C-alpha positions, 0 to 999 in steps of 0.5 A, a space after each residue: 500500500 505504501 507505493 500506491 499511497 505515494 502514487 496517489 499522493 502525487 496524483 491528488 497532491 493532498 493538503 492534509 492527511 487524516 488517519 481514522 482507524 485503517 482508513 486514510 482521508 486525503 483532502 486536496 483542492 480537487 476534493 476529498 478521497 478515502 484510502 482503505 486497504 484492499 481485502 477483497 474484490 469489491 468491484 465484483 461485489 458492488 456490481 452484483 449489488 447494483 444489478 440487484 438494484 441496491 444502491 446504498 454503496 460508497 463510490 469506488 473511484 479506483 480499485 486498480 492500485 495494489 493493496 488499496 481501494 480509493 473511495 469518494 468521501 461522504 460528508 455526513 449531515 448531523 442527525 439524531 442517532 435514532 433517526 440514523 438507526 431507522 434509516 439503517 434498518 430500511 437499508 438493511 432490509 432492502 439489502 436482504 430483500 433484493 438479494 434473497 434466495 433459497 438454497 438447497 441444504 442438507 440436514 448437516 447444515 442445520 445440525 452444524 448450526 445446532 451443535 455450534 449453538 449448543 456448544 456455546 451455551 454449554 461453555 457459557 453455562 460452565 463459565 458463569 457457574 464457575 464465576 458464581 461459585 468463585 465469588 460466592 466463597 468470598 467473605 467480602 465480595 467486591 462491588 462488581 462481584 456482589 453485583 454479579 451475585 445479585 443478578 446472576 439468576 438473570 444470566 442463567 435464565 437467559 441461557 436456559 431460554 436459549 437451550 430450550 429454544 434451540 431444541 425447538 428450532 432444530 425440530 422446526 428446521 431438521 426436515 427442511 431441505 431449503 434455507 433462505 439466505 441473502 447477501 449480508 454486510 456482516 458488520 452492521 453498526 451505526 459507524 458503518 452507515 454514512 448518511 449525507 446527501 447520499 447514503 452508503 454502507 461501508 466496510 464490506 470486507 466481511 460480507 458474505 452470503 448467509 442468513 439475514 438474521 446474522 446482520 440484525 444480530 450484529 447490529 443489535 449487539 453493537 447498538 443495543 444500549 442506546 436504541 429502541 430496538 422494539 421499534 427498529 425490529 418492527 420496522 425491519 419486519 414490516 419490510 422484510 418479514 422473517 418466518 418462525 424459524 428465523 425469528 426463533 434463531 434471532 432470539 436464541 442468538 441475542 439471548 447468549 450473554 457475553 462473558 465479562 472481561 475483567 481488569 484490575 480496576 474495580 470501577 471498570 469491572 463494575 461498568 462491565 458487569 452493569 453492561 452485562 446485565 443491561 444487555 440481558 435485561 434489554 434483550 429480555 424486554 425485546 423478546 418477551 412480547 413475541 412469546 406473550 403473543 404465542 401464549 395468548 394464541 395457545 
């Protein structure tokens, strides 16, 4: 990328460089461009998406350089985070709707998904039980440890819910020989959605064909704390409705709590524990109405 960077600098003669993560922004008298390391063939991907009438893409100016792609710069306009999230949901649903198809699958496909989820649940159950037993033996637990002990039942209940539901999910899908898939961005979050005079999803390096459920899982896990996901999920479903199996899989995956990564800083550890239980509580709040409807129907 260094040689390509030098060539591009000679061409555009930038007045200022700005580093933002793995991205370099070059400002010049002729305009602003964005340089990003090349990881996959975006030309082919973007061409395919445009043929499917999906246009929320960054403008790829030059992909001919070794190790670097050149994009036009999108100047974002100020807007509330909640409004931006609603726009992102519409774009996400459009991506899934316009690239969806059914592919033939064998029982092994669903069996692998089932076994991976069950293995993850078992790992989390063992890890959280070990943490609980360790903290429970303390005579004077620290504030973060006490916070965990007081609320651990919520974590265990969430894992038990996922354990029951994944068995039900597997019963639903194991006789299926088709699976609905679409092109998914696979890194959806507000930072990867630019909204200005035009709008675009950026950072397509991990995109692939898979279940559209995974995009909403990534989006939820990235932004759960600040947004009203009850409304966002409803808006997404209005444009791209999921079947029973897809909804159940989504609820299973988001119900798996993250294991806390603690440090030698009690204030930070309290924050980590608080984030863990915020996630569990907010997820329960999102899921509960859908199961209340099922119970009413019964």
